[in-house]
C-alpha positions as CSV (number, residue, x, y, z in Angstrom):
1,X,94.6,54.1,138.5
2,X,93.6,56.2,135.5
3,X,91.0,53.5,134.1
4,X,87.9,52.8,135.9
5,X,86.6,49.2,136.1
6,X,84.4,49.6,133.6
7,X,86.4,51.2,130.9
8,X,89.2,48.3,132.2
9,X,87.3,45.2,131.4
10,X,86.2,46.2,128.2
11,X,89.8,47.0,127.6
12,X,91.2,44.0,128.4
13,X,88.8,42.1,126.0
14,X,90.5,44.1,123.4
15,X,93.7,43.4,124.3
16,X,92.9,39.8,124.5
17,X,93.1,40.0,120.3
18,X,96.5,41.5,120.3
19,X,99.0,39.4,117.7
20,X,102.2,40.7,118.1
21,X,104.7,42.7,120.5
22,X,103.9,46.6,120.8
23,X,106.3,49.1,122.0
24,X,105.1,51.9,123.6
25,X,107.6,55.0,123.8
26,X,106.9,57.6,126.2
27,X,107.9,60.8,126.5
28,X,106.8,62.7,129.8
29,X,107.6,65.6,131.9
30,X,106.6,66.5,135.7
31,X,103.4,67.9,134.4
32,X,100.0,66.3,135.4
33,X,99.1,65.2,132.0
34,X,102.2,63.5,131.9
35,X,101.6,61.7,135.3
36,X,98.7,60.7,134.2
37,X,99.6,59.3,130.9
38,X,102.3,57.2,132.4
39,X,99.5,55.7,134.5
40,X,97.9,55.2,131.2
41,X,100.8,53.3,129.6
42,X,101.8,51.3,132.7
43,X,98.3,50.2,133.1
44,X,98.1,48.9,129.2
45,X,101.7,47.5,130.1
46,X,100.1,45.1,133.1
47,X,97.0,44.0,130.9
48,X,99.0,42.4,128.5
49,X,102.3,40.6,128.0
50,X,102.5,41.8,124.4
51,X,102.5,45.8,125.4
52,X,106.2,46.9,126.7
53,X,106.9,50.6,127.7
54,X,110.0,52.5,127.1
55,X,110.9,56.0,127.7
56,X,111.7,58.0,125.2
57,X,112.7,62.0,123.6
58,X,109.7,62.6,121.5
59,X,109.0,66.0,119.5
60,X,106.3,66.6,122.3
61,X,106.0,66.3,126.0
62,X,103.6,64.4,126.8
63,X,103.0,62.1,124.3
64,X,103.7,58.5,123.6
65,X,104.1,56.5,120.3
66,X,102.7,53.1,119.5
67,X,105.4,51.1,117.6
68,X,106.4,47.7,116.4
69,X,109.2,45.9,118.1
70,X,112.4,47.6,116.6
71,X,110.1,49.5,113.9
72,X,108.6,53.2,114.3
73,X,105.0,53.1,112.8
74,X,104.9,56.8,113.1
75,X,101.7,56.6,115.4
76,X,101.9,58.7,118.3
77,X,99.7,60.8,120.7
78,X,100.3,63.8,122.1
79,X,98.1,63.8,125.0
80,X,95.5,61.4,126.5
81,X,93.1,59.6,124.1
82,X,90.1,58.8,126.2
83,X,86.9,60.3,125.8
84,X,85.9,59.9,121.8
85,X,89.6,59.1,121.5
86,X,89.2,55.9,123.5
87,X,88.7,53.7,120.6
88,X,91.5,55.7,118.4
89,X,94.2,54.0,121.0
90,X,92.4,50.8,120.9
91,X,92.5,50.7,117.1
92,X,96.2,51.9,116.9
93,X,97.1,49.2,119.7
94,X,95.5,46.0,117.7
95,X,96.5,47.5,114.0
96,X,100.3,48.0,114.9
97,X,100.2,44.7,116.5
98,X,99.2,43.1,113.0
99,X,95.6,43.0,113.4
100,X,93.8,43.6,109.8
101,X,92.0,47.1,109.8
102,X,87.9,47.2,108.9
103,X,88.7,48.7,105.4
104,X,88.2,47.8,101.6
105,X,91.4,46.2,100.3
106,X,91.0,48.5,97.4
107,X,91.3,51.7,99.8
108,X,94.3,49.8,102.1
109,X,96.0,49.1,98.4
110,X,95.5,53.3,97.8
111,X,97.5,53.8,101.2
112,X,100.5,51.1,100.6
113,X,100.6,52.8,97.3
114,X,100.9,56.7,98.1
115,X,104.7,57.6,97.2
116,X,106.6,59.8,99.4
117,X,106.6,62.0,103.1
118,X,103.5,62.5,104.1
119,X,104.6,64.1,108.1
120,X,100.2,64.5,109.5
121,X,99.3,66.6,112.9
122,X,95.9,66.4,113.6
123,X,94.5,69.0,116.4
124,X,91.6,67.4,118.5
125,X,89.1,68.0,121.4
126,X,88.4,64.9,123.5
127,X,84.9,66.1,122.8
128,X,85.2,66.2,119.5
129,X,82.4,63.3,118.0
130,X,84.2,64.5,114.3
131,X,87.8,63.7,115.7
132,X,88.1,60.3,115.9
133,X,87.3,59.4,112.2
134,X,90.1,61.6,111.3
135,X,92.7,60.2,114.2
136,X,91.7,56.6,113.0
137,X,92.2,57.4,109.4
138,X,95.5,58.9,109.3
139,X,97.2,56.4,112.5
140,X,96.4,53.6,109.9
141,X,98.0,55.0,107.2
142,X,100.8,55.6,109.1
143,X,100.6,51.8,109.9
144,X,100.6,50.8,106.4
145,X,102.4,52.9,104.8
146,X,106.4,53.8,106.1
147,X,106.2,57.5,104.5
148,X,103.3,58.3,106.3
149,X,103.8,59.7,110.0
150,X,100.6,60.7,112.2
151,X,100.6,62.9,115.8
152,X,97.5,63.3,117.0
153,X,97.5,66.4,119.4
154,X,95.2,67.2,122.0
155,X,94.0,71.1,121.7
156,X,93.8,71.0,125.7
157,X,97.4,69.9,126.4
158,X,99.0,71.8,124.2
159,X,97.1,75.2,124.1
160,X,100.1,77.4,123.2
161,X,100.8,75.6,120.2
162,X,97.1,75.8,119.3
163,X,97.0,79.5,119.8
164,X,100.3,79.8,118.0
165,X,98.9,78.4,114.8
166,X,94.9,80.2,115.5
167,X,93.5,76.9,115.4
168,X,89.8,77.6,116.4
169,X,88.1,74.4,114.8
170,X,88.5,71.3,115.2
171,X,89.9,68.4,113.8
172,X,92.8,70.2,112.2
173,X,95.1,68.7,110.1
174,X,98.6,69.9,109.1
175,X,100.3,68.1,106.6
176,X,104.5,68.6,106.3
177,X,103.8,71.6,108.4
178,X,101.2,73.7,106.1
179,X,97.1,73.3,106.7
180,X,95.7,70.3,105.1
181,X,91.7,70.3,106.0
182,X,89.6,70.7,108.7
183,X,85.9,69.4,109.8
184,X,85.5,65.0,109.9
185,X,87.5,63.3,106.7
186,X,87.3,59.4,106.3
187,X,90.0,57.7,104.9
188,X,88.4,58.1,101.5
189,X,88.2,61.6,101.4
190,X,92.0,62.1,102.5
191,X,93.3,59.9,100.0
192,X,90.7,61.5,97.6
193,X,92.5,65.0,98.5
194,X,95.9,63.2,98.1
195,X,94.8,63.0,94.4
196,X,93.5,59.3,94.4
197,X,90.2,57.9,93.2
198,X,88.4,56.9,90.2
199,X,88.5,59.1,87.4
200,X,85.7,60.5,84.9
201,X,86.3,57.8,82.3
202,X,86.1,55.0,85.0
203,X,82.3,56.1,86.3
204,X,80.6,57.0,82.9
205,X,81.8,53.8,81.6
206,X,79.4,52.2,84.1
207,X,76.5,50.1,83.1
208,X,72.8,52.2,83.2
209,X,71.2,51.4,86.5
210,X,67.8,50.8,87.3
211,X,67.4,52.7,89.9
212,X,70.4,55.3,90.9
213,X,70.2,57.1,94.7
214,X,72.1,60.6,94.9
215,X,73.2,61.1,98.3
216,X,74.5,58.6,101.0
217,X,72.4,59.8,104.6
218,X,69.5,57.7,105.9
219,X,67.1,58.6,103.1
220,X,69.5,57.5,100.3
221,X,70.6,54.6,102.1
222,X,67.1,53.3,102.9
223,X,66.0,54.3,99.2
224,X,68.7,51.8,98.0
225,X,68.2,49.2,100.2
226,X,64.6,48.8,99.3
227,X,65.3,49.1,95.6
228,X,67.9,46.4,95.6
229,X,65.8,44.1,97.6
230,X,63.5,44.1,94.6
231,X,66.4,42.6,92.4
232,X,66.9,45.2,90.2
233,X,70.1,47.0,89.7
234,X,70.7,49.9,92.4
235,X,73.7,52.2,92.7
236,X,74.5,55.4,95.0
237,X,76.0,58.4,94.5
238,X,77.6,60.2,97.9
239,X,79.8,63.3,98.5
240,X,79.6,62.0,101.6
241,X,78.4,58.5,102.8
242,X,76.0,59.3,106.0
243,X,75.6,62.9,105.1
244,X,74.9,65.7,108.0
245,X,74.3,62.7,110.4
246,X,78.0,62.0,110.6
247,X,77.9,65.3,112.4
248,X,75.0,64.3,115.1
249,X,76.6,63.6,118.7
250,X,73.7,62.2,120.2
251,X,70.4,60.2,118.6
252,X,67.6,59.2,121.6
253,X,64.3,60.0,119.1
254,X,65.9,56.7,116.6
255,X,62.7,54.2,117.7
256,X,63.7,51.2,119.5
257,X,67.5,52.4,120.1
258,X,67.5,54.3,123.3
259,X,70.6,56.2,122.8
260,X,73.0,55.6,119.6
261,X,75.9,58.1,118.0
262,X,75.4,59.7,114.8
263,X,78.6,57.3,113.6
264,X,77.3,54.6,114.7
265,X,74.2,54.9,113.2
266,X,76.2,56.0,109.8
267,X,78.7,52.4,110.1
268,X,75.6,50.2,110.3
269,X,73.9,51.7,107.6
270,X,76.9,51.4,105.4
271,X,77.0,47.7,105.9
272,X,73.3,47.1,105.3
273,X,73.9,48.9,101.9
274,X,77.0,46.9,101.1
275,X,75.0,43.4,102.2
276,X,73.1,43.8,99.2
277,X,75.6,44.4,96.5
278,X,75.0,48.1,96.4
279,X,77.2,50.2,93.8
280,X,78.5,53.0,96.4
281,X,80.4,55.7,94.4
282,X,81.7,58.0,97.2
283,X,83.1,61.7,97.2
284,X,81.4,62.1,94.0
285,X,79.2,65.5,93.8
286,X,76.0,65.9,91.6
287,X,76.3,68.9,88.7
288,X,73.5,68.5,86.5
289,X,70.4,66.3,86.2
290,X,68.6,66.0,82.9
291,X,65.8,63.6,81.2
292,X,66.6,62.0,77.9
293,X,66.1,58.6,76.9
294,X,67.3,57.7,80.5
295,X,67.8,59.9,82.9
296,X,71.3,61.5,83.2
297,X,73.5,62.3,86.3
298,X,76.2,64.5,85.4
299,X,79.2,64.8,88.2
300,X,81.4,67.6,88.8
301,X,84.5,65.4,87.4
302,X,82.4,65.4,84.6
303,X,81.5,62.0,84.6
304,X,77.8,61.1,83.2
305,X,75.8,58.3,84.8
306,X,72.9,56.9,83.4
307,X,69.5,55.4,84.8
308,X,65.8,54.2,84.3
309,X,64.7,56.0,87.4
310,X,66.5,58.4,90.1
311,X,66.3,59.0,94.0
312,X,67.5,62.8,94.7
313,X,68.2,62.3,98.8
314,X,70.7,65.1,99.1
315,X,69.9,66.3,102.5
316,X,70.7,70.0,104.2
317,X,73.5,71.7,105.2
318,X,74.0,74.2,108.1
319,X,71.9,77.5,107.1
320,X,74.7,80.8,106.8
321,X,74.1,84.2,108.6
322,X,75.1,85.3,105.4
323,X,77.3,88.6,106.7
324,X,80.4,90.1,105.9
325,X,82.8,88.1,108.1
326,X,81.2,84.6,108.3
327,X,82.9,83.0,105.5
328,X,86.0,85.3,105.9
329,X,86.4,83.7,109.3
330,X,85.3,80.3,109.3
331,X,87.4,78.2,111.6
332,X,88.8,81.6,112.8
333,X,86.3,82.1,115.5
334,X,83.3,80.8,113.0
335,X,82.0,77.9,114.1
336,X,78.9,75.7,113.9
337,X,79.3,72.9,116.0
338,X,79.5,74.0,119.6
339,X,79.8,70.0,120.7
340,X,83.2,70.1,118.6
341,X,84.6,73.6,118.7
342,X,83.3,74.8,122.3
343,X,86.8,73.7,124.1
344,X,89.1,76.1,122.2
345,X,87.6,78.7,123.5
346,X,87.5,77.8,127.0
347,X,87.7,81.2,129.4
348,X,86.5,83.4,126.2
349,X,83.4,85.2,125.5
350,X,81.2,83.8,122.5
351,X,78.0,84.6,120.9
352,X,75.3,82.0,119.3
353,X,73.3,83.1,116.4
354,X,69.7,82.0,116.9
355,X,67.1,81.5,119.7
356,X,65.8,77.9,118.5
357,X,66.5,74.9,120.1
358,X,69.5,74.3,118.8
359,X,70.9,77.5,119.5
360,X,70.0,77.5,123.1
361,X,71.1,73.9,123.5
362,X,74.5,75.2,122.1
363,X,74.6,78.3,124.1
364,X,73.6,75.9,127.4
365,X,76.2,73.5,126.3
366,X,79.1,76.5,125.9
367,X,78.0,78.1,129.0
368,X,79.9,75.1,131.1
369,X,83.1,75.9,128.9
370,X,83.7,79.6,128.1
371,X,83.3,82.8,130.3
372,X,80.3,84.1,128.7
373,X,77.5,83.5,126.0
374,X,75.3,86.1,124.0
375,X,72.6,84.6,122.3
376,X,71.5,86.4,119.4
377,X,67.8,86.3,118.6
378,X,66.3,87.8,115.3
379,X,62.7,87.7,116.6
380,X,60.9,89.2,119.7
381,X,61.1,86.1,121.4
382,X,63.1,83.0,121.3
383,X,61.5,79.9,119.6
384,X,63.2,77.0,122.0
385,X,61.3,74.7,124.3
386,X,60.0,76.6,127.1
387,X,62.4,74.1,129.2
388,X,65.7,75.0,127.8
389,X,64.5,78.6,127.8
390,X,64.2,77.8,131.7
391,X,67.6,76.4,131.6
392,X,69.1,79.2,129.6
393,X,68.4,82.1,131.8
394,X,69.2,80.2,135.4
395,X,72.5,80.4,134.1
396,X,74.8,83.3,135.7
397,X,77.3,83.8,132.5
398,X,74.6,84.2,129.5
399,X,72.9,87.0,128.0
400,X,69.8,86.8,125.7
401,X,69.1,89.9,123.2
402,X,66.2,89.5,120.9
403,X,64.8,91.5,118.2
404,X,68.4,91.8,116.9
405,X,69.9,91.3,113.0
406,X,73.3,90.3,113.1
407,X,75.1,92.6,110.3
408,X,78.6,91.6,110.5
409,X,81.2,89.5,112.2
410,X,84.5,91.2,112.5
411,X,87.9,90.8,112.9
412,X,91.2,90.8,111.4
413,X,93.5,87.4,111.1
414,X,90.4,86.1,113.6
415,X,87.1,86.9,114.9
416,X,86.8,90.0,117.5
417,X,83.7,91.1,117.6
418,X,80.3,91.0,116.3
419,X,78.1,94.1,114.9
420,X,73.9,93.7,115.4
421,X,71.0,96.4,114.6
422,X,68.3,96.6,117.2
423,X,65.3,96.3,114.9
424,X,63.2,98.3,117.2
425,X,65.3,101.5,117.3
426,X,67.4,100.4,113.8
427,X,70.2,101.1,116.5
428,X,73.6,99.8,115.7
429,X,75.5,97.7,118.5
430,X,79.0,96.3,118.6
431,X,80.0,93.3,120.8
432,X,83.7,92.3,121.1
433,X,83.9,88.8,121.6
434,X,86.2,85.8,120.3
435,X,83.8,83.2,119.0
436,X,80.4,83.4,116.8
437,X,78.6,79.7,116.6
438,X,75.8,79.8,114.4
439,X,72.5,77.8,114.9
440,X,69.8,78.7,112.6
441,X,68.5,75.7,110.6
442,X,68.8,74.2,107.6
443,X,69.1,74.7,103.8
444,X,68.4,71.9,101.1
445,X,71.2,70.5,98.9
446,X,69.3,71.7,96.0
447,X,71.1,74.4,94.0
448,X,72.8,72.4,91.5
449,X,69.4,71.2,90.2
450,X,68.5,74.9,89.3
451,X,65.4,74.7,87.2
452,X,65.5,70.8,86.5
453,X,62.6,70.2,88.7
454,X,60.2,72.1,91.0
455,X,60.8,73.5,94.1
456,X,59.5,75.9,96.9
457,X,60.9,79.5,97.5
458,X,62.8,77.2,100.2
459,X,64.6,75.6,97.9
460,X,63.3,72.3,98.6
461,X,62.2,69.8,96.1
462,X,58.6,69.2,95.8
463,X,57.1,65.6,95.9
464,X,53.8,63.4,96.1
465,X,52.7,60.9,98.2
466,X,54.9,58.1,96.4
467,X,58.0,60.8,96.6
468,X,57.5,61.9,92.9
469,X,59.2,64.8,91.5
470,X,57.6,67.4,88.6
471,X,60.5,65.4,86.2
472,X,59.1,61.6,85.4
473,X,61.2,59.1,86.8
474,X,62.8,61.2,89.3
475,X,61.7,61.0,93.0
476,X,63.1,62.6,96.1
477,X,63.0,62.0,99.5
478,X,64.4,63.1,103.0
479,X,65.6,66.7,103.9
480,X,66.3,67.9,100.6
481,X,62.3,67.7,100.3
482,X,59.0,69.7,101.2
483,X,58.0,66.9,104.1
484,X,56.9,69.0,106.9
485,X,59.4,67.7,109.7
486,X,63.1,66.9,109.0
487,X,64.4,63.9,111.2
488,X,65.9,60.6,110.8
489,X,63.1,58.4,111.0
490,X,61.3,60.5,109.0
491,X,64.2,60.7,105.8
492,X,64.3,56.6,106.3
493,X,60.4,56.6,105.6
494,X,60.8,58.5,103.0
495,X,63.9,56.7,101.6
496,X,61.4,53.7,101.4
497,X,58.7,55.2,99.9
498,X,60.8,56.7,97.2
499,X,62.3,53.4,96.3
500,X,58.9,51.7,96.0
501,X,57.2,54.6,93.9
502,X,60.4,54.2,91.6
503,X,60.2,50.5,91.5
504,X,56.2,51.0,90.6
505,X,57.0,53.6,88.1
506,X,59.6,50.9,86.2
507,X,56.9,48.7,86.2
508,X,54.2,50.8,84.3
509,X,57.2,52.5,82.2
């Protein structure tokens, strides 16, 4: 038995929702993964009369495809979709059986209207919390467009293939044999990369807003909901709804919720926002802000949106080290998410740059997977909490180098080492390794603002207690501001504050 009792009970409830018959075509060998895969598909077949199993010769072994009877849908799992991919398996079964997906009708129409042949392959790890979004999006596209196929490939089951393609970050997606993209992508983002999405004229033609929110993270969602509850015309422009929270694994400090995961919280935020009829413009980046008769926001595609007031909640991103090799070897050994990419470095030597809580937590996690971890800290002492430091120093395969300045990440086609300078002696040292995880904090997404309004030396937007900026009618909230602490719950509160401040501004002006 591959599935424990609790998982089987959960699965049984979902299988009752199947609407039509499904054929699982299985390609298995004599290896352990193949045996486990056969156990899985046989268990599925015994749990529902709608599921049949047939042995087949697929492109990869072990793998299995999920099909309608008499019709190949193009959905294949090369590896066992458990862990974070268990939901991907359930959704594939339901949608292939005929159950409607939970996506906007406009998105589904875009999928159906795709013209051409699109053969996707996504390389994932079962511990990656970013991967399921990509897998589920590509599966859905395969199910609803006969010109699209998708194979999920578990890197742990196909190590030679992953190494031959030099894949060092997940998820990594190939389209028709060529690399298409890496990192978390929503179905809207994938369609956008294929040439879909609204054009500039469609956006510029929108009526002015009372409140326009820039950014779709916790601060932006909170601001939009508070504004919409006042009965005023509200819009959100977001590069990616959910922002950085989409890349957060475990959340245990969101008061009243003992534990959740970033994508689950974002799904709840998006559902709440949509309940208020807020105009959400996703996959759009702001490029310029100007105060005229109204506040004008120009997007990178050239569209100009107008509003009586505006709330900036553009959040923050991972801070880069800013040394040679970092950009050149991103996803080729340079990584920012130890949870996602750690399994790809099994048995290898990696470095973690940064000795704060995030850096030390990353080193502790990686030490259980890789051969050796070297922590590089710029200051004379680690900044992480004492309990984390105690745990770190107890690990036999971790080296801590303090008072060291990273000079260069070296490599040819991929990372092969790191050069640093001992700050006390100015001696240059080099470490041979195969991966570098950067964990040195955040930088606000405010560069595009230029001198439009006041920012501090860190680039954070300066605000007052109402969330007002130096530009009349423009407010700001969350991690892009000079707030003392960067936390989800604080961002939500500041979003509400900014919305109330904007409403007060509208009343008085």
